[in-house]
mmJSON file of the N, C-alpha and C atoms, coordinates in Angstrom:
{"data_MODEL":{"atom_site":{
"group_PDB":["ATOM","ATOM","ATOM","ATOM","ATOM","ATOM","ATOM","ATOM","ATOM","ATOM","ATOM","ATOM","ATOM","ATOM","ATOM","ATOM","ATOM","ATOM","ATOM","ATOM","ATOM","ATOM","ATOM","ATOM","ATOM","ATOM","ATOM","ATOM","ATOM","ATOM","ATOM","ATOM","ATOM","ATOM","ATOM","ATOM","ATOM","ATOM","ATOM","ATOM","ATOM","ATOM","ATOM","ATOM","ATOM","ATOM","ATOM","ATOM","ATOM","ATOM","ATOM","ATOM","ATOM","ATOM","ATOM","ATOM","ATOM","ATOM","ATOM","ATOM","ATOM","ATOM","ATOM","ATOM","ATOM","ATOM","ATOM","ATOM","ATOM","ATOM","ATOM","ATOM","ATOM","ATOM","ATOM","ATOM","ATOM","ATOM","ATOM","ATOM","ATOM","ATOM","ATOM","ATOM","ATOM","ATOM","ATOM","ATOM","ATOM","ATOM","ATOM","ATOM","ATOM","ATOM","ATOM","ATOM","ATOM","ATOM","ATOM","ATOM","ATOM","ATOM","ATOM","ATOM","ATOM","ATOM","ATOM","ATOM","ATOM","ATOM","ATOM","ATOM","ATOM","ATOM","ATOM","ATOM","ATOM","ATOM","ATOM","ATOM","ATOM","ATOM","ATOM","ATOM","ATOM","ATOM","ATOM","ATOM","ATOM","ATOM","ATOM","ATOM","ATOM","ATOM","ATOM","ATOM","ATOM","ATOM","ATOM","ATOM","ATOM","ATOM","ATOM","ATOM","ATOM","ATOM","ATOM","ATOM","ATOM","ATOM","ATOM","ATOM","ATOM","ATOM","ATOM","ATOM","ATOM","ATOM","ATOM","ATOM","ATOM","ATOM","ATOM","ATOM","ATOM","ATOM","ATOM","ATOM","ATOM","ATOM","ATOM","ATOM","ATOM","ATOM","ATOM","ATOM","ATOM","ATOM","ATOM","ATOM","ATOM","ATOM","ATOM","ATOM","ATOM","ATOM","ATOM","ATOM","ATOM","ATOM","ATOM","ATOM","ATOM","ATOM","ATOM","ATOM","ATOM","ATOM"],
"id":[1,2,3,4,5,6,7,8,9,10,11,12,13,14,15,16,17,18,19,20,21,22,23,24,25,26,27,28,29,30,31,32,33,34,35,36,37,38,39,40,41,42,43,44,45,46,47,48,49,50,51,52,53,54,55,56,57,58,59,60,61,62,63,64,65,66,67,68,69,70,71,72,73,74,75,76,77,78,79,80,81,82,83,84,85,86,87,88,89,90,91,92,93,94,95,96,97,98,99,100,101,102,103,104,105,106,107,108,109,110,111,112,113,114,115,116,117,118,119,120,121,122,123,124,125,126,127,128,129,130,131,132,133,134,135,136,137,138,139,140,141,142,143,144,145,146,147,148,149,150,151,152,153,154,155,156,157,158,159,160,161,162,163,164,165,166,167,168,169,170,171,172,173,174,175,176,177,178,179,180,181,182,183,184,185,186,187,188,189,190,191,192,193,194,195,196,197,198],
"type_symbol":["N","C","C","N","C","C","N","C","C","N","C","C","N","C","C","N","C","C","N","C","C","N","C","C","N","C","C","N","C","C","N","C","C","N","C","C","N","C","C","N","C","C","N","C","C","N","C","C","N","C","C","N","C","C","N","C","C","N","C","C","N","C","C","N","C","C","N","C","C","N","C","C","N","C","C","N","C","C","N","C","C","N","C","C","N","C","C","N","C","C","N","C","C","N","C","C","N","C","C","N","C","C","N","C","C","N","C","C","N","C","C","N","C","C","N","C","C","N","C","C","N","C","C","N","C","C","N","C","C","N","C","C","N","C","C","N","C","C","N","C","C","N","C","C","N","C","C","N","C","C","N","C","C","N","C","C","N","C","C","N","C","C","N","C","C","N","C","C","N","C","C","N","C","C","N","C","C","N","C","C","N","C","C","N","C","C","N","C","C","N","C","C","N","C","C","N","C","C"],
"label_atom_id":["N","CA","C","N","CA","C","N","CA","C","N","CA","C","N","CA","C","N","CA","C","N","CA","C","N","CA","C","N","CA","C","N","CA","C","N","CA","C","N","CA","C","N","CA","C","N","CA","C","N","CA","C","N","CA","C","N","CA","C","N","CA","C","N","CA","C","N","CA","C","N","CA","C","N","CA","C","N","CA","C","N","CA","C","N","CA","C","N","CA","C","N","CA","C","N","CA","C","N","CA","C","N","CA","C","N","CA","C","N","CA","C","N","CA","C","N","CA","C","N","CA","C","N","CA","C","N","CA","C","N","CA","C","N","CA","C","N","CA","C","N","CA","C","N","CA","C","N","CA","C","N","CA","C","N","CA","C","N","CA","C","N","CA","C","N","CA","C","N","CA","C","N","CA","C","N","CA","C","N","CA","C","N","CA","C","N","CA","C","N","CA","C","N","CA","C","N","CA","C","N","CA","C","N","CA","C","N","CA","C","N","CA","C","N","CA","C","N","CA","C","N","CA","C","N","CA","C","N","CA","C"],
"label_alt_id":[null,null,null,null,null,null,null,null,null,null,null,null,null,null,null,null,null,null,null,null,null,null,null,null,null,null,null,null,null,null,null,null,null,null,null,null,null,null,null,null,null,null,null,null,null,null,null,null,null,null,null,null,null,null,null,null,null,null,null,null,null,null,null,null,null,null,null,null,null,null,null,null,null,null,null,null,null,null,null,null,null,null,null,null,null,null,null,null,null,null,null,null,null,null,null,null,null,null,null,null,null,null,null,null,null,null,null,null,null,null,null,null,null,null,null,null,null,null,null,null,null,null,null,null,null,null,null,null,null,null,null,null,null,null,null,null,null,null,null,null,null,null,null,null,null,null,null,null,null,null,null,null,null,null,null,null,null,null,null,null,null,null,null,null,null,null,null,null,null,null,null,null,null,null,null,null,null,null,null,null,null,null,null,null,null,null,null,null,null,null,null,null,null,null,null,null,null,null],
"label_comp_id":["MET","MET","MET","PHE","PHE","PHE","CYS","CYS","CYS","ARG","ARG","ARG","HIS","HIS","HIS","CYS","CYS","CYS","GLY","GLY","GLY","SER","SER","SER","GLU","GLU","GLU","VAL","VAL","VAL","LYS","LYS","LYS","ASP","ASP","ASP","LYS","LYS","LYS","ALA","ALA","ALA","VAL","VAL","VAL","VAL","VAL","VAL","CYS","CYS","CYS","SER","SER","SER","GLY","GLY","GLY","CYS","CYS","CYS","GLY","GLY","GLY","GLU","GLU","GLU","ASN","ASN","ASN","ILE","ILE","ILE","GLY","GLY","GLY","GLU","GLU","GLU","GLY","GLY","GLY","GLU","GLU","GLU","SER","SER","SER","PRO","PRO","PRO","LEU","LEU","LEU","LEU","LEU","LEU","ILE","ILE","ILE","GLY","GLY","GLY","GLU","GLU","GLU","THR","THR","THR","GLY","GLY","GLY","PRO","PRO","PRO","LYS","LYS","LYS","ALA","ALA","ALA","GLN","GLN","GLN","TRP","TRP","TRP","SER","SER","SER","TRP","TRP","TRP","PHE","PHE","PHE","THR","THR","THR","MET","MET","MET","PHE","PHE","PHE","VAL","VAL","VAL","THR","THR","THR","ILE","ILE","ILE","GLY","GLY","GLY","VAL","VAL","VAL","ILE","ILE","ILE","THR","THR","THR","LEU","LEU","LEU","LEU","LEU","LEU","LEU","LEU","LEU","LEU","LEU","LEU","ILE","ILE","ILE","ALA","ALA","ALA","ILE","ILE","ILE","ILE","ILE","ILE","ALA","ALA","ALA","GLY","GLY","GLY","LEU","LEU","LEU"],
"label_asym_id":["A","A","A","A","A","A","A","A","A","A","A","A","A","A","A","A","A","A","A","A","A","A","A","A","A","A","A","A","A","A","A","A","A","A","A","A","A","A","A","A","A","A","A","A","A","A","A","A","A","A","A","A","A","A","A","A","A","A","A","A","A","A","A","A","A","A","A","A","A","A","A","A","A","A","A","A","A","A","A","A","A","A","A","A","A","A","A","A","A","A","A","A","A","A","A","A","A","A","A","A","A","A","A","A","A","A","A","A","A","A","A","A","A","A","A","A","A","A","A","A","A","A","A","A","A","A","A","A","A","A","A","A","A","A","A","A","A","A","A","A","A","A","A","A","A","A","A","A","A","A","A","A","A","A","A","A","A","A","A","A","A","A","A","A","A","A","A","A","A","A","A","A","A","A","A","A","A","A","A","A","A","A","A","A","A","A","A","A","A","A","A","A","A","A","A","A","A","A"],
"label_entity_id":["1","1","1","1","1","1","1","1","1","1","1","1","1","1","1","1","1","1","1","1","1","1","1","1","1","1","1","1","1","1","1","1","1","1","1","1","1","1","1","1","1","1","1","1","1","1","1","1","1","1","1","1","1","1","1","1","1","1","1","1","1","1","1","1","1","1","1","1","1","1","1","1","1","1","1","1","1","1","1","1","1","1","1","1","1","1","1","1","1","1","1","1","1","1","1","1","1","1","1","1","1","1","1","1","1","1","1","1","1","1","1","1","1","1","1","1","1","1","1","1","1","1","1","1","1","1","1","1","1","1","1","1","1","1","1","1","1","1","1","1","1","1","1","1","1","1","1","1","1","1","1","1","1","1","1","1","1","1","1","1","1","1","1","1","1","1","1","1","1","1","1","1","1","1","1","1","1","1","1","1","1","1","1","1","1","1","1","1","1","1","1","1","1","1","1","1","1","1"],
"label_seq_id":[1,1,1,2,2,2,3,3,3,4,4,4,5,5,5,6,6,6,7,7,7,8,8,8,9,9,9,10,10,10,11,11,11,12,12,12,13,13,13,14,14,14,15,15,15,16,16,16,17,17,17,18,18,18,19,19,19,20,20,20,21,21,21,22,22,22,23,23,23,24,24,24,25,25,25,26,26,26,27,27,27,28,28,28,29,29,29,30,30,30,31,31,31,32,32,32,33,33,33,34,34,34,35,35,35,36,36,36,37,37,37,38,38,38,39,39,39,40,40,40,41,41,41,42,42,42,43,43,43,44,44,44,45,45,45,46,46,46,47,47,47,48,48,48,49,49,49,50,50,50,51,51,51,52,52,52,53,53,53,54,54,54,55,55,55,56,56,56,57,57,57,58,58,58,59,59,59,60,60,60,61,61,61,62,62,62,63,63,63,64,64,64,65,65,65,66,66,66],
"pdbx_PDB_ins_code":[null,null,null,null,null,null,null,null,null,null,null,null,null,null,null,null,null,null,null,null,null,null,null,null,null,null,null,null,null,null,null,null,null,null,null,null,null,null,null,null,null,null,null,null,null,null,null,null,null,null,null,null,null,null,null,null,null,null,null,null,null,null,null,null,null,null,null,null,null,null,null,null,null,null,null,null,null,null,null,null,null,null,null,null,null,null,null,null,null,null,null,null,null,null,null,null,null,null,null,null,null,null,null,null,null,null,null,null,null,null,null,null,null,null,null,null,null,null,null,null,null,null,null,null,null,null,null,null,null,null,null,null,null,null,null,null,null,null,null,null,null,null,null,null,null,null,null,null,null,null,null,null,null,null,null,null,null,null,null,null,null,null,null,null,null,null,null,null,null,null,null,null,null,null,null,null,null,null,null,null,null,null,null,null,null,null,null,null,null,null,null,null,null,null,null,null,null,null],
"Cartn_x":[-130.099,-129.872,-128.748,-128.842,-127.825,-127.158,-125.928,-125.122,-125.647,-125.836,-126.392,-125.309,-124.048,-122.976,-122.625,-122.52,-122.132,-123.151,-124.174,-125.235,-124.939,-123.782,-123.415,-124.361,-124.635,-125.37,-124.564,-125.151,-124.443,-125.3,-124.717,-125.531,-126.221,-127.326,-128.118,-127.356,-126.434,-125.782,-124.426,-124.095,-122.811,-122.793,-121.58,-121.399,-120.613,-119.883,-119.052,-119.312,-119.47,-119.662,-118.498,-118.617,-117.473,-117.017,-117.969,-117.704,-116.9,-117.276,-116.584,-115.996,-116.27,-115.599,-116.302,-117.433,-118.131,-118.884,-119.101,-119.841,-121.337,-121.978,-123.324,-124.361,-123.743,-124.596,-125.118,-126.106,-126.701,-125.702,-125.368,-124.395,-122.993,-122.111,-120.753,-120.561,-119.637,-119.347,-118.556,-118.737,-117.966,-116.551,-116.15,-114.753,-114.058,-114.864,-114.275,-114.293,-115.082,-115.144,-113.87,-113.393,-112.135,-110.94,-110.893,-109.72,-109.173,-107.889,-107.295,-106.623,-106.675,-106.138,-104.635,-104.069,-102.638,-101.936,-102.706,-102.225,-101.99,-102.892,-102.696,-101.578,-101.393,-100.255,-98.963,-98.893,-97.723,-97.387,-98.284,-97.92,-97.359,-97.893,-97.251,-95.823,-95.631,-94.267,-93.375,-93.781,-92.985,-92.567,-93.54,-93.357,-92.25,-92.279,-91.341,-89.929,-89.859,-88.593,-87.986,-88.774,-88.3,-87.751,-88.482,-87.947,-86.741,-86.676,-85.454,-84.2,-84.396,-83.333,-82.854,-83.805,-83.43,-82.703,-83.103,-82.54,-81.07,-80.89,-79.57,-78.661,-79.152,-78.327,-77.925,-78.889,-78.594,-77.52,-77.629,-76.581,-75.27,-75.234,-73.834,-73.291,-74.232,-73.668,-73.151,-73.838,-73.395,-72.098,-71.987,-70.761,-69.584,-69.81,-68.723,-68.322,-69.223,-68.884,-68.068,-68.125,-67.415,-66.025],
"Cartn_y":[-76.514,-75.344,-75.562,-74.803,-74.987,-73.612,-73.782,-72.521,-71.904,-70.642,-69.989,-69.824,-70.026,-69.895,-71.161,-72.313,-73.54,-74.693,-74.493,-75.517,-76.549,-76.501,-77.505,-77.354,-78.483,-78.531,-78.012,-77.026,-76.535,-76.486,-76.488,-76.557,-75.166,-75.213,-73.963,-72.879,-73.128,-72.047,-71.741,-72.254,-72.033,-70.552,-70.046,-68.692,-68.755,-69.76,-69.865,-71.307,-71.368,-72.659,-73.48,-74.773,-75.689,-76.163,-75.992,-76.384,-75.407,-74.118,-73.105,-71.964,-71.947,-70.9,-69.505,-69.445,-68.087,-67.882,-66.602,-66.15,-66.457,-67.295,-67.573,-66.944,-66.332,-65.688,-64.432,-63.866,-62.592,-61.514,-60.591,-59.552,-60.142,-59.39,-59.926,-60.514,-61.496,-62.167,-61.168,-61.147,-60.251,-60.569,-61.767,-62.119,-61.518,-61.247,-60.702,-59.193,-58.441,-57.082,-56.453,-55.559,-54.769,-55.493,-56.767,-57.499,-57.095,-57.088,-56.983,-58.267,-58.536,-59.848,-59.857,-61.091,-61.166,-60.423,-60.312,-59.612,-58.182,-57.539,-56.112,-55.871,-56.804,-56.674,-56.931,-57.82,-58.169,-56.944,-56.289,-55.098,-54.019,-53.77,-52.749,-53.127,-54.353,-54.848,-54.721,-55.114,-55.031,-53.58,-52.735,-51.327,-50.782,-50.999,-50.51,-51.1,-52.423,-53.065,-52.467,-52.249,-51.678,-50.33,-49.451,-48.114,-48.105,-49.059,-49.179,-49.585,-50.537,-50.922,-49.86,-49.179,-48.037,-46.976,-46.572,-45.638,-46.014,-47.295,-47.849,-47.808,-48.155,-48.07,-46.636,-45.718,-44.309,-43.745,-44.161,-43.729,-44.308,-45.562,-46.177,-45.448,-45.136,-44.422,-43.052,-42.344,-40.996,-41.094,-41.957,-42.137,-42.594,-43.508,-43.952,-42.812,-41.938,-40.815,-39.675,-39.644,-38.607,-38.921],
"Cartn_z":[10.187,9.449,8.472,7.371,6.313,6.026,5.608,5.158,3.937,3.977,2.706,1.669,2.006,1.05,0.343,1.064,0.427,0.54,1.439,1.518,2.571,3.253,4.349,5.479,6.08,7.314,8.442,9.26,10.39,11.643,12.752,13.968,14.225,14.928,15.099,15.774,16.692,17.411,16.768,15.618,14.943,14.439,14.483,13.976,12.692,12.444,11.27,10.68,9.374,8.686,8.754,9.176,9.168,7.797,6.833,5.43,4.693,4.702,3.967,4.769,6.057,6.959,6.94,6.197,6.068,7.386,7.694,8.858,8.486,9.398,9.147,10.216,11.175,12.192,11.666,12.38,11.993,12.405,11.461,11.739,11.766,12.412,12.472,13.877,13.879,15.105,15.948,17.319,18.169,18.112,17.798,17.722,16.464,15.515,14.241,14.089,14.94,14.872,15.271,14.363,14.724,14.415,14.117,13.859,12.432,12.338,10.989,10.641,9.36,8.861,8.889,8.801,8.743,7.525,6.504,5.302,5.712,6.38,6.757,7.664,8.643,9.536,8.883,7.918,7.23,6.369,5.677,4.895,5.632,6.883,7.721,8.118,8.405,8.868,7.612,6.506,5.281,4.942,5.06,4.777,5.706,7.05,7.945,7.706,7.532,7.146,5.922,4.887,3.613,3.834,4.531,4.879,5.67,6.616,7.446,6.597,5.711,4.845,3.879,3.364,2.41,3.188,4.393,5.172,5.561,5.905,6.222,5.02,3.846,2.609,2.315,2.439,2.236,3.174,4.414,5.424,5.064,4.734,4.337,3.097,2.142,0.931,1.217,2.188,2.549,3.262,4.171,4.999,4.12,3.145,2.243,1.288,0.965,0.054,0.811,2.102,2.772,3.057],
"occupancy":[1.0,1.0,1.0,1.0,1.0,1.0,1.0,1.0,1.0,1.0,1.0,1.0,1.0,1.0,1.0,1.0,1.0,1.0,1.0,1.0,1.0,1.0,1.0,1.0,1.0,1.0,1.0,1.0,1.0,1.0,1.0,1.0,1.0,1.0,1.0,1.0,1.0,1.0,1.0,1.0,1.0,1.0,1.0,1.0,1.0,1.0,1.0,1.0,1.0,1.0,1.0,1.0,1.0,1.0,1.0,1.0,1.0,1.0,1.0,1.0,1.0,1.0,1.0,1.0,1.0,1.0,1.0,1.0,1.0,1.0,1.0,1.0,1.0,1.0,1.0,1.0,1.0,1.0,1.0,1.0,1.0,1.0,1.0,1.0,1.0,1.0,1.0,1.0,1.0,1.0,1.0,1.0,1.0,1.0,1.0,1.0,1.0,1.0,1.0,1.0,1.0,1.0,1.0,1.0,1.0,1.0,1.0,1.0,1.0,1.0,1.0,1.0,1.0,1.0,1.0,1.0,1.0,1.0,1.0,1.0,1.0,1.0,1.0,1.0,1.0,1.0,1.0,1.0,1.0,1.0,1.0,1.0,1.0,1.0,1.0,1.0,1.0,1.0,1.0,1.0,1.0,1.0,1.0,1.0,1.0,1.0,1.0,1.0,1.0,1.0,1.0,1.0,1.0,1.0,1.0,1.0,1.0,1.0,1.0,1.0,1.0,1.0,1.0,1.0,1.0,1.0,1.0,1.0,1.0,1.0,1.0,1.0,1.0,1.0,1.0,1.0,1.0,1.0,1.0,1.0,1.0,1.0,1.0,1.0,1.0,1.0,1.0,1.0,1.0,1.0,1.0,1.0,1.0,1.0,1.0,1.0,1.0,1.0],
"B_iso_or_equiv":[0.0,0.0,0.0,0.0,0.0,0.0,0.0,0.0,0.0,0.0,0.0,0.0,0.0,0.0,0.0,0.0,0.0,0.0,0.0,0.0,0.0,0.0,0.0,0.0,0.0,0.0,0.0,0.0,0.0,0.0,0.0,0.0,0.0,0.0,0.0,0.0,0.0,0.0,0.0,0.0,0.0,0.0,0.0,0.0,0.0,0.0,0.0,0.0,0.0,0.0,0.0,0.0,0.0,0.0,0.0,0.0,0.0,0.0,0.0,0.0,0.0,0.0,0.0,0.0,0.0,0.0,0.0,0.0,0.0,0.0,0.0,0.0,0.0,0.0,0.0,0.0,0.0,0.0,0.0,0.0,0.0,0.0,0.0,0.0,0.0,0.0,0.0,0.0,0.0,0.0,0.0,0.0,0.0,0.0,0.0,0.0,0.0,0.0,0.0,0.0,0.0,0.0,0.0,0.0,0.0,0.0,0.0,0.0,0.0,0.0,0.0,0.0,0.0,0.0,0.0,0.0,0.0,0.0,0.0,0.0,0.0,0.0,0.0,0.0,0.0,0.0,0.0,0.0,0.0,0.0,0.0,0.0,0.0,0.0,0.0,0.0,0.0,0.0,0.0,0.0,0.0,0.0,0.0,0.0,0.0,0.0,0.0,0.0,0.0,0.0,0.0,0.0,0.0,0.0,0.0,0.0,0.0,0.0,0.0,0.0,0.0,0.0,0.0,0.0,0.0,0.0,0.0,0.0,0.0,0.0,0.0,0.0,0.0,0.0,0.0,0.0,0.0,0.0,0.0,0.0,0.0,0.0,0.0,0.0,0.0,0.0,0.0,0.0,0.0,0.0,0.0,0.0,0.0,0.0,0.0,0.0,0.0,0.0],
"pdbx_formal_charge":[null,null,null,null,null,null,null,null,null,null,null,null,null,null,null,null,null,null,null,null,null,null,null,null,null,null,null,null,null,null,null,null,null,null,null,null,null,null,null,null,null,null,null,null,null,null,null,null,null,null,null,null,null,null,null,null,null,null,null,null,null,null,null,null,null,null,null,null,null,null,null,null,null,null,null,null,null,null,null,null,null,null,null,null,null,null,null,null,null,null,null,null,null,null,null,null,null,null,null,null,null,null,null,null,null,null,null,null,null,null,null,null,null,null,null,null,null,null,null,null,null,null,null,null,null,null,null,null,null,null,null,null,null,null,null,null,null,null,null,null,null,null,null,null,null,null,null,null,null,null,null,null,null,null,null,null,null,null,null,null,null,null,null,null,null,null,null,null,null,null,null,null,null,null,null,null,null,null,null,null,null,null,null,null,null,null,null,null,null,null,null,null,null,null,null,null,null,null],
"auth_seq_id":[1,1,1,2,2,2,3,3,3,4,4,4,5,5,5,6,6,6,7,7,7,8,8,8,9,9,9,10,10,10,11,11,11,12,12,12,13,13,13,14,14,14,15,15,15,16,16,16,17,17,17,18,18,18,19,19,19,20,20,20,21,21,21,22,22,22,23,23,23,24,24,24,25,25,25,26,26,26,27,27,27,28,28,28,29,29,29,30,30,30,31,31,31,32,32,32,33,33,33,34,34,34,35,35,35,36,36,36,37,37,37,38,38,38,39,39,39,40,40,40,41,41,41,42,42,42,43,43,43,44,44,44,45,45,45,46,46,46,47,47,47,48,48,48,49,49,49,50,50,50,51,51,51,52,52,52,53,53,53,54,54,54,55,55,55,56,56,56,57,57,57,58,58,58,59,59,59,60,60,60,61,61,61,62,62,62,63,63,63,64,64,64,65,65,65,66,66,66],
"auth_comp_id":["MET","MET","MET","PHE","PHE","PHE","CYS","CYS","CYS","ARG","ARG","ARG","HIS","HIS","HIS","CYS","CYS","CYS","GLY","GLY","GLY","SER","SER","SER","GLU","GLU","GLU","VAL","VAL","VAL","LYS","LYS","LYS","ASP","ASP","ASP","LYS","LYS","LYS","ALA","ALA","ALA","VAL","VAL","VAL","VAL","VAL","VAL","CYS","CYS","CYS","SER","SER","SER","GLY","GLY","GLY","CYS","CYS","CYS","GLY","GLY","GLY","GLU","GLU","GLU","ASN","ASN","ASN","ILE","ILE","ILE","GLY","GLY","GLY","GLU","GLU","GLU","GLY","GLY","GLY","GLU","GLU","GLU","SER","SER","SER","PRO","PRO","PRO","LEU","LEU","LEU","LEU","LEU","LEU","ILE","ILE","ILE","GLY","GLY","GLY","GLU","GLU","GLU","THR","THR","THR","GLY","GLY","GLY","PRO","PRO","PRO","LYS","LYS","LYS","ALA","ALA","ALA","GLN","GLN","GLN","TRP","TRP","TRP","SER","SER","SER","TRP","TRP","TRP","PHE","PHE","PHE","THR","THR","THR","MET","MET","MET","PHE","PHE","PHE","VAL","VAL","VAL","THR","THR","THR","ILE","ILE","ILE","GLY","GLY","GLY","VAL","VAL","VAL","ILE","ILE","ILE","THR","THR","THR","LEU","LEU","LEU","LEU","LEU","LEU","LEU","LEU","LEU","LEU","LEU","LEU","ILE","ILE","ILE","ALA","ALA","ALA","ILE","ILE","ILE","ILE","ILE","ILE","ALA","ALA","ALA","GLY","GLY","GLY","LEU","LEU","LEU"],
"auth_asym_id":["A","A","A","A","A","A","A","A","A","A","A","A","A","A","A","A","A","A","A","A","A","A","A","A","A","A","A","A","A","A","A","A","A","A","A","A","A","A","A","A","A","A","A","A","A","A","A","A","A","A","A","A","A","A","A","A","A","A","A","A","A","A","A","A","A","A","A","A","A","A","A","A","A","A","A","A","A","A","A","A","A","A","A","A","A","A","A","A","A","A","A","A","A","A","A","A","A","A","A","A","A","A","A","A","A","A","A","A","A","A","A","A","A","A","A","A","A","A","A","A","A","A","A","A","A","A","A","A","A","A","A","A","A","A","A","A","A","A","A","A","A","A","A","A","A","A","A","A","A","A","A","A","A","A","A","A","A","A","A","A","A","A","A","A","A","A","A","A","A","A","A","A","A","A","A","A","A","A","A","A","A","A","A","A","A","A","A","A","A","A","A","A","A","A","A","A","A","A"],
"auth_atom_id":["N","CA","C","N","CA","C","N","CA","C","N","CA","C","N","CA","C","N","CA","C","N","CA","C","N","CA","C","N","CA","C","N","CA","C","N","CA","C","N","CA","C","N","CA","C","N","CA","C","N","CA","C","N","CA","C","N","CA","C","N","CA","C","N","CA","C","N","CA","C","N","CA","C","N","CA","C","N","CA","C","N","CA","C","N","CA","C","N","CA","C","N","CA","C","N","CA","C","N","CA","C","N","CA","C","N","CA","C","N","CA","C","N","CA","C","N","CA","C","N","CA","C","N","CA","C","N","CA","C","N","CA","C","N","CA","C","N","CA","C","N","CA","C","N","CA","C","N","CA","C","N","CA","C","N","CA","C","N","CA","C","N","CA","C","N","CA","C","N","CA","C","N","CA","C","N","CA","C","N","CA","C","N","CA","C","N","CA","C","N","CA","C","N","CA","C","N","CA","C","N","CA","C","N","CA","C","N","CA","C","N","CA","C","N","CA","C","N","CA","C","N","CA","C","N","CA","C","N","CA","C"],
"pdbx_PDB_model_num":[1,1,1,1,1,1,1,1,1,1,1,1,1,1,1,1,1,1,1,1,1,1,1,1,1,1,1,1,1,1,1,1,1,1,1,1,1,1,1,1,1,1,1,1,1,1,1,1,1,1,1,1,1,1,1,1,1,1,1,1,1,1,1,1,1,1,1,1,1,1,1,1,1,1,1,1,1,1,1,1,1,1,1,1,1,1,1,1,1,1,1,1,1,1,1,1,1,1,1,1,1,1,1,1,1,1,1,1,1,1,1,1,1,1,1,1,1,1,1,1,1,1,1,1,1,1,1,1,1,1,1,1,1,1,1,1,1,1,1,1,1,1,1,1,1,1,1,1,1,1,1,1,1,1,1,1,1,1,1,1,1,1,1,1,1,1,1,1,1,1,1,1,1,1,1,1,1,1,1,1,1,1,1,1,1,1,1,1,1,1,1,1,1,1,1,1,1,1]
}}}
């Protein structure tokens, strides 16, 4: 069997192509359903850290002004 994305030869029971990493199984792999990528997790983390830093700076500015 061959990958429809890159043309590499893959085993019959393979779910992901070893050549390009694309999903070659029919439908989505059960391991991939519902997962979020690292980019999505990183953006949430970045957002919360940014809000925390801004809040901390505002509190310092308010306290210093009083």
